[in-house]
C-alpha positions, -999 to 999 in steps of 0.1 A, spaced: 0 0 0 13 35 -9 19 57 22 4 86 3 -30 69 3 -29 67 41 -20 104 45 -48 128 54 -51 165 47 -31 175 78 0 155 67 -6 128 93 -6 91 88 -26 71 114 -26 101 136 11 106 134 23 140 121 51 131 97 64 166 95 68 167 133 85 133 133 110 144 106 116 177 125 122 159 158 145 134 141 165 161 124 169 180 157 180 149 175 207 141 148 218 177 149 223 176 186 241 143 184 265 157 158 271 189 179 278 169 210 301 145 191 320 175 177 324 192 211 334 160 229 359 150 202 375 184 201 377 185 239 394 151 240 419 162 214 425 195 231 431 178 265 454 152 249 474 179 232 478 199 264 490 169 282 513 157 254 513 124 237 539 108 260 534 89 292 520 121 307 488 116 286 457 122 307 442 91 322 412 111 332 394 141 318 375 156 346 360 126 365 358 104 334 384 79 323 398 91 289 393 56 275 356 57 282 352 91 265 371 78 234 348 48 233 318 71 236 331 93 207 337 62 186 301 49 193 287 83 184 307 83 151 294 49 142 258 60 149 263 92 128 277 71 99 247 46 102 223 75 101 240 90 71 239 57 54 201 54 62 195 88 46 216 80 16 201 46 10 164 46 21 147 12 22 126 2 -8 90 10 -5 
């Protein structure tokens, strides 16, 4: 069944406002990217300040650096997956 057949005059499908869903999804991805960029830059800045030798920071604030690096890596994978989803939408 074609989704356009289910859409009513308000742009809703089954009571779900598609424009609102897209707007919320876009805002969430934008926030994820902003937080990823900030955290990544902060980790690099902190690493550069402490040098790349044995003096490298084990903690940044109260967080182990390794945990923050894993978080940034996970965020990057999620962003790549989202970009792939946008670039290659499922067949209707």
